[in-house]
C-alpha positions as CSV (number, residue, x, y, z in Angstrom):
1,M,-31.3,1.0,-25.7
2,K,-31.5,4.2,-27.7
3,R,-34.3,6.7,-27.2
4,R,-34.7,7.1,-31.3
5,Q,-35.5,3.4,-31.3
6,F,-38.6,3.5,-30.0
7,I,-42.1,4.9,-31.7
8,T,-45.2,4.9,-29.6
9,L,-48.8,5.9,-30.2
10,L,-51.3,5.4,-27.5
11,G,-54.9,5.6,-27.6
12,G,-54.9,4.7,-31.5
13,A,-52.1,2.2,-32.1
14,A,-49.2,0.8,-29.8
15,L,-45.4,1.0,-28.4
16,A,-43.0,-0.6,-31.1
17,W,-39.6,-1.7,-30.0
18,P,-37.8,-2.7,-33.0
19,L,-35.5,-5.3,-31.3
20,A,-35.6,-9.0,-32.8
21,A,-39.3,-9.8,-33.0
22,S,-38.5,-13.0,-31.2
23,A,-36.2,-13.2,-28.2
24,Q,-33.4,-15.7,-28.2
25,Q,-33.2,-18.2,-25.3
26,G,-31.0,-16.9,-22.4
27,E,-31.6,-13.2,-23.4
28,R,-32.4,-11.2,-20.5
29,M,-35.9,-10.1,-19.9
30,R,-36.4,-6.4,-21.2
31,R,-38.4,-4.2,-18.9
32,I,-40.9,-1.4,-19.5
33,G,-42.3,1.2,-17.0
34,V,-45.6,2.5,-18.0
35,L,-47.3,5.6,-15.8
36,M,-51.0,6.0,-16.1
37,P,-52.4,9.5,-15.1
38,S,-56.0,7.4,-14.4
39,A,-57.4,5.1,-12.0
40,A,-56.8,1.4,-12.6
41,D,-60.4,1.2,-13.6
42,D,-60.8,3.6,-16.0
43,A,-62.5,2.3,-19.0
44,E,-60.6,4.6,-21.7
45,Y,-57.2,4.1,-20.0
46,Q,-57.8,0.6,-19.9
47,A,-58.7,0.6,-23.6
48,R,-55.3,2.3,-24.1
49,M,-53.4,-0.1,-22.2
50,T,-55.0,-3.0,-24.0
51,A,-54.2,-1.6,-27.4
52,F,-50.3,-1.1,-26.2
53,L,-50.0,-4.6,-25.0
54,Q,-51.8,-6.0,-28.2
55,G,-49.2,-4.0,-30.5
56,L,-46.3,-5.5,-28.1
57,A,-47.5,-9.0,-28.7
58,Q,-47.6,-8.3,-32.4
59,L,-44.0,-7.7,-32.3
60,G,-43.3,-10.8,-30.4
61,W,-42.9,-9.0,-26.8
62,L,-45.1,-10.8,-24.3
63,D,-45.6,-9.5,-20.8
64,G,-43.9,-12.1,-18.5
65,R,-42.3,-13.8,-21.0
66,N,-39.7,-11.9,-22.6
67,V,-40.5,-8.3,-21.2
68,R,-41.8,-7.2,-18.1
69,I,-44.3,-4.4,-17.6
70,D,-44.5,-2.3,-14.6
71,T,-47.5,-0.3,-14.6
72,R,-48.7,2.1,-12.0
73,W,-52.0,4.0,-11.9
74,A,-51.7,7.4,-10.3
75,V,-55.6,8.7,-10.2
76,A,-55.2,12.0,-11.8
77,D,-53.3,13.0,-8.3
78,A,-50.0,15.3,-8.8
79,D,-48.5,13.7,-5.6
80,R,-48.9,10.2,-6.7
81,I,-47.6,11.0,-10.1
82,R,-44.4,12.2,-8.4
83,K,-44.3,9.3,-6.3
84,Y,-44.8,6.6,-9.0
85,A,-42.7,8.3,-11.2
86,A,-39.9,8.1,-8.9
87,E,-40.7,4.3,-8.0
88,L,-40.4,3.2,-11.7
89,V,-37.1,5.3,-12.4
90,A,-35.8,3.1,-9.3
91,L,-36.8,-0.1,-10.8
92,A,-34.4,1.0,-13.9
93,P,-36.4,-0.3,-16.7
94,D,-35.5,0.0,-20.5
95,V,-38.1,2.6,-21.4
96,I,-40.7,4.5,-19.9
97,L,-44.1,5.0,-21.5
98,A,-45.7,8.5,-20.5
99,P,-48.9,9.3,-22.1
100,G,-49.5,12.9,-21.8
101,S,-47.9,15.9,-20.2
102,A,-49.1,15.3,-16.5
103,T,-46.7,12.2,-16.6
104,T,-44.0,13.0,-18.6
105,G,-43.0,16.3,-16.9
106,P,-42.7,14.5,-13.5
107,L,-40.8,11.5,-15.2
108,L,-38.3,13.9,-16.6
109,Q,-37.8,15.4,-13.1
110,A,-37.0,12.1,-12.0
111,T,-34.4,10.9,-14.6
112,R,-32.5,12.3,-17.4
113,T,-31.1,9.0,-18.4
114,I,-33.8,6.3,-19.1
115,P,-35.5,6.6,-22.3
116,I,-39.1,8.4,-22.0
117,V,-41.6,7.8,-24.8
118,F,-44.7,10.1,-24.5
119,A,-47.7,10.4,-26.7
120,T,-50.9,12.7,-26.9
121,I,-48.8,16.1,-25.8
122,P,-49.3,19.0,-27.8
123,D,-46.7,20.9,-27.7
124,P,-43.6,19.1,-26.4
125,V,-41.1,22.0,-27.2
126,G,-43.1,24.6,-25.3
127,A,-43.1,22.4,-22.2
128,G,-39.6,21.9,-22.4
129,F,-39.6,17.9,-23.0
130,V,-37.7,18.4,-26.0
131,E,-35.3,20.7,-27.5
132,S,-37.3,20.8,-31.3
133,L,-39.4,18.2,-33.1
134,A,-36.5,17.5,-35.4
135,R,-33.9,16.7,-33.0
136,P,-35.5,16.2,-29.6
137,G,-32.4,15.8,-27.5
138,G,-32.2,14.4,-24.2
139,N,-34.0,11.4,-23.0
140,A,-37.7,11.8,-24.3
141,T,-39.4,11.4,-27.6
142,G,-43.0,10.8,-28.9
143,F,-45.7,12.0,-30.8
144,I,-47.7,15.2,-30.5
145,A,-51.4,15.2,-30.5
146,F,-52.2,18.4,-32.4
147,E,-50.9,21.7,-32.6
148,Y,-52.1,24.7,-30.5
149,G,-53.8,26.6,-33.6
150,L,-56.4,23.7,-33.6
151,S,-57.7,24.7,-30.2
152,A,-58.9,28.4,-31.5
153,K,-60.7,26.2,-34.4
154,W,-63.0,24.7,-31.3
155,L,-64.2,28.6,-30.5
156,E,-65.0,29.2,-34.0
157,L,-66.9,25.9,-34.7
158,L,-68.8,26.5,-31.2
159,K,-69.7,30.0,-32.6
160,Q,-70.8,28.3,-35.9
161,I,-73.0,25.8,-34.1
162,A,-74.4,28.2,-31.3
163,P,-74.3,31.7,-32.8
164,G,-75.9,33.2,-30.0
165,V,-73.0,32.1,-27.8
166,T,-71.4,35.3,-26.2
167,R,-69.5,33.7,-23.7
168,A,-67.4,30.1,-23.2
169,A,-65.8,28.5,-20.3
170,I,-62.6,26.8,-21.4
171,L,-61.5,23.6,-19.1
172,R,-58.1,23.1,-19.0
173,D,-55.3,21.9,-16.6
174,S,-53.4,25.2,-15.9
175,A,-50.6,22.8,-14.3
176,V,-49.1,21.8,-17.6
177,A,-47.9,23.9,-20.6
178,S,-50.6,22.2,-22.9
179,G,-53.3,23.8,-21.0
180,I,-51.8,27.0,-21.1
181,G,-51.2,27.0,-24.7
182,Q,-54.4,25.8,-25.9
183,F,-56.2,28.5,-23.8
184,G,-54.0,31.1,-25.3
185,A,-54.9,30.0,-28.6
186,I,-58.8,30.1,-28.1
187,Q,-58.3,33.5,-26.2
188,S,-56.3,34.7,-29.3
189,V,-59.4,34.2,-31.7
190,A,-62.1,35.4,-29.0
191,P,-62.4,38.8,-30.1
192,S,-62.8,38.1,-33.7
193,V,-65.9,35.9,-32.8
194,G,-67.2,38.1,-30.4
195,V,-67.0,35.5,-27.5
196,E,-65.5,36.4,-24.1
197,V,-63.7,33.3,-22.6
198,S,-62.8,32.3,-19.0
199,P,-60.6,29.7,-18.0
200,V,-61.9,26.8,-15.6
201,N,-59.3,24.7,-13.8
202,V,-59.5,20.8,-13.8
203,R,-57.7,20.0,-10.7
204,D,-60.5,17.9,-8.7
205,A,-64.3,17.3,-9.2
206,A,-65.4,19.5,-6.8
207,E,-63.4,22.4,-8.4
208,I,-64.8,21.6,-12.1
209,E,-68.5,21.5,-10.5
210,R,-68.3,24.6,-8.5
211,A,-66.8,26.7,-11.4
212,V,-69.2,25.4,-14.0
213,A,-72.0,25.9,-11.9
214,A,-71.3,29.5,-11.4
215,F,-70.4,30.2,-15.0
216,A,-74.0,28.7,-15.8
217,R,-75.7,31.4,-13.8
218,A,-75.9,33.7,-16.8
219,S,-77.1,33.2,-20.3
220,N,-75.7,32.5,-23.9
221,G,-72.8,30.4,-22.4
222,G,-70.7,27.7,-24.0
223,L,-68.2,25.0,-22.8
224,I,-65.0,23.9,-24.5
225,V,-63.0,21.1,-23.1
226,T,-59.3,21.1,-23.7
227,G,-57.3,18.0,-24.0
228,S,-55.6,16.9,-20.6
229,A,-55.4,13.5,-18.5
230,L,-57.2,15.3,-16.3
231,T,-60.4,16.3,-18.5
232,A,-60.3,12.8,-19.6
233,V,-60.4,11.3,-16.2
234,H,-63.2,13.7,-15.2
235,R,-65.2,13.4,-18.6
236,A,-68.1,11.8,-17.2
237,L,-68.7,14.4,-14.3
238,I,-68.2,17.5,-17.4
239,V,-70.7,15.6,-19.8
240,T,-73.1,15.5,-16.9
241,L,-72.8,19.3,-16.1
242,A,-73.0,20.4,-19.8
243,A,-76.3,18.5,-20.2
244,R,-77.8,20.1,-17.1
C-alpha cells in the first residue's frame, strides 16, 4: 500500500483508505496501527478516535471485520511512546496513524518502510518528517495544523486583549521541532509589541505548576499555550493555573 494513497485528518475528520469500499470475500484483513500520545481515558483523544473510526466505517472499513486496528496509548510519556512505536512496527501494519510530532518522530525512528500518516503537525519539513510539502518523500505524509507565523498572532492578540501585559509565559514542548518553532515565531514579534517572553516546558505536570507559579509572582503577566500533545494532555491543569 503506497503512502500517498492515504489521507488523514484526526480531530475534525477521519482517515480515508481509498481501496474498495467493500472488501471482497476472502480478501486478507488489513491492519492499521494507531499511536496516541495520551491516556486511554482522555476525553479529547477518545473523541478523535471515535471520529476516526466513524470515518473508516463510512468508507466500508469496520474494525474486526475487514480491518484490524491496533491502538497504543502512551500517556504523554516519551519512553512509552518509543516502546509502543517499536511494538506497532513489529506488528507490520499496512499503515500507522500518528497524531502529532510527539508520536511521528519515534515512529520514523522505528521504521522507514511502513507508511505513516500524521496529523496536526505545524512544520513537518522543519521537523525532518518530510522533504517538502509538495514532495514528502520517504514513508510519511499527512496534514499540517497551521504555519508558525500564526503563533506570532497569538502574542499580538494577547496584547490587544490586555494592553497592560508586559510579560508572557509561553508553554511549549521543547522536545519537538514544533515547540521550538512556535516559540521562535512568538519571540520574533515580542519586541515590537513590548512584551518579554519566557519559555515554559511542559514535560510533566509538576514542572508546569512550578514554572507558572514562579512566573505569576510578578505582575502584568500573560500566558500563551502552544500546540502540542503535552499541552493537550495537561490542558486541565493549565486552565486551573491560569484561573488562579
